[in-house]
C-alpha positions, -999 to +999 in steps of 0.1 A: +532+458-399+542+460-435+540+425-440+503+424-425+495+453-449+509+432-479+488+401-466+457+425-466+464+438-503+472+403-514+439+389-498+419+415-515+435+408-547+431+370-547+394+378-535+391+398-567+407+373-589+387+342-579+356+363-583+367+373-618+375+338-628+343+325-617+324+351-639+346+345-667+340+307-665+303+311-665+299+339-691+290+331-727+310+358-744+346+342-747+343+349-783+321+373-803+312+377-841+335+399-858+308+412-883+273+423-884+248+410-910+230+435-935+196+417-931+174+427-902+163+392-896+198+378-893+217+376-862+236+407-854+258+392-828+269+358-820+287+348-788+303+315-776+315+306-742+325+276-724+294+262-715+269+278-740+263+298-774+243+329-774+228+347-801+213+383-803+190+393-829+182+428-840+146+423-830+157+421-792+154+381-791+182+368-771+186+330-772+214+306-759+218+268-765+240+249-739+267+227-753+259+191-741+284+169-761+318+174-743+337+151-767+325+170-796+342+201-786+376+212-798+408+205-777+412+242-767+377+244-754+380+214-732+411+224-718+398+258-708+368+243-693+390+222-669+416+247-663+391+273-654+371+249-630+403+240-613+413+274-610+383+286-590+386+255-568+424+263-561+418+299-556+389+290-534+412+266-512+439+296-514+415+322-495+406+296-471+443+290-461+448+328-464+419+336-437+440+314-416+474+327-423+468+365-420+489+380-393+461+403-384+438+375-374+439+353-339+430+319-356+453+296-375+480+289-346+511+305-338+534+326-359+554+298-374+522+278-384+505+312-400+538+315-418+533+282-434+500+285-440+503+317-458+529+304-481+506+276-488+478+299-497+505+319-519+511+287-537+476+278-545+469+316-559+499+311-581+486+276-592+452+291-598+466+319-619+486+299-641+455+278-648+437+308-656+463+323-680+470+292-698+436+284-711+430+322-720+462+324-738+454+293-757+418+305-763+428+335-777+456+321-799+431+301-816+406+330-823+431+350-837+446+320-859+410+315-871+403+353-876+436+356-899+428+325-919+417+335-953+399+304-959+373+311-931+345+332-944+337+368-928+305+356-914+324+328-896+352+349-880+351+357-843+372+381-820+380+375-782+353+387-761+351+401-726+353+369-707+389+364-720+400+399-708+384+392-673+404+359-674+436+375-681+432+403-653+419+376-628+450+356-637+472+386-629+456+396-596+460+357-586+497+357-594+502+390-578+483+378-546+503+347-547+538+364-548+528+391-521+518+361-496+549+342-501+570+376-498+552+384-465+567+354-448+604+352-459+616+330-432+589+300-440+595+304-476+634+297-469+626+271-445+604+254-470+631+255-499+657+244-476+637+213-464+630+207-500+666+208-508+678+183-481+685+146-484+654+123-479+674+101-457+685+131-436+647+139-433+638+107-421+668+108-397+656+139-382+622+125-382+636+096-360+653+120-339+624+143-333+603+110-326+629+097-299+631+132-285+593+133-280+593+098-264+619+111-242+601+141-233+571+120-225+588+095-202+602+127-184+569+141-181+555+108-168+584+105-143+579+140-133+541+134-128+549+101-107+572+120-085+547+147-080+521+123-070+544+105-044+553+138-032+519+147-026+510+114-008+542+117+013+529+152+022+493+140+028+508+113+051+530+136+070+500+159+076+479+131+089+508+122+113+510+158+124+474+156+130+475+126+149+504+138+169+485+170+176+455+149+189+478+128+212+493+160+227+460+173+232+446+143+248+478+141+271+472+177+280+437+172+288+447+141+311+474+162+327+448+189+337+423+164+348+452+150+372+460+184+383+423+192+391+419+158+410+452+164+429+440+201+438+407+184+450+426+158+472+447+186+488+418+208+495+397+182+511+413+181+546+415+220+548+379+222+542+371+195+565+391+216+592+374+247+584+343+229+584+345+212+620+366+237+635+344+248+665+349+253+705+320+235+714+324+203+695+355+179+691+365+173+654+362+141+637+396+140+624+425+128+646+450+154+632+436+180+657+443+158+688+479+172+694+466+208+690+439+215+713+434+204+751+404+188+765+397+221+785+390+239+750+362+215+742+345+216+775 
């Protein structure tokens, strides 16, 4: 129950971190001007971001211009662009994996599969957090160095803007989410670490043994299926033989009944004839009555 709560907390932190990193990547206020001009027609605020530069005038006019040339940008700005985009992509991938690895959900496979998925999501969040932290630190260092440089005029000095602070906070959220996800499945983390420390030759040997075991299980299953099929065929054949035997018995029983009826009919015929022809005024046609009655009985 505690690990499920940690995973839900980590998922919320990761979601906030990815949203913050996306907003910071698109924001134009990575650095803002540190001074305000005295003339009303001069720009009162200048902001520079990863993709555009914006200017705010005292007259209320707000204009932005895109940075079209990538090669003309300084190294820290190119690195910040690349790192922030990769951070957003890694964080989004981590959210997808985290949705599958949450213990409170039904999708994502069994317990072991969910544990490995959660650890993979934690790794994605840690990687995204590092990608956020590195460009933000480098960018801040460049801005502070230029601000403290005495050769730079006051009108050209800048200080870190709100997007940098959002990036730092997002990096903290992503790192915390990654650590919590890895801590929620200690067994899977230990198994992954052990597997990484095992000799590659042993891993290949285990893989071969596993494949051999799978083949043996497959053959065993095929043999069981063949035996089951034979057993069913034998049972079907035995059932058919029993039905045929039962039919033969029924036919024999019917024949015996017919013979009994025929025999009973043959035995009853003479007695019926005796009853039919027995009369004192006429002689019976049968010769069986010859010795029983005298000639006077029939006169």
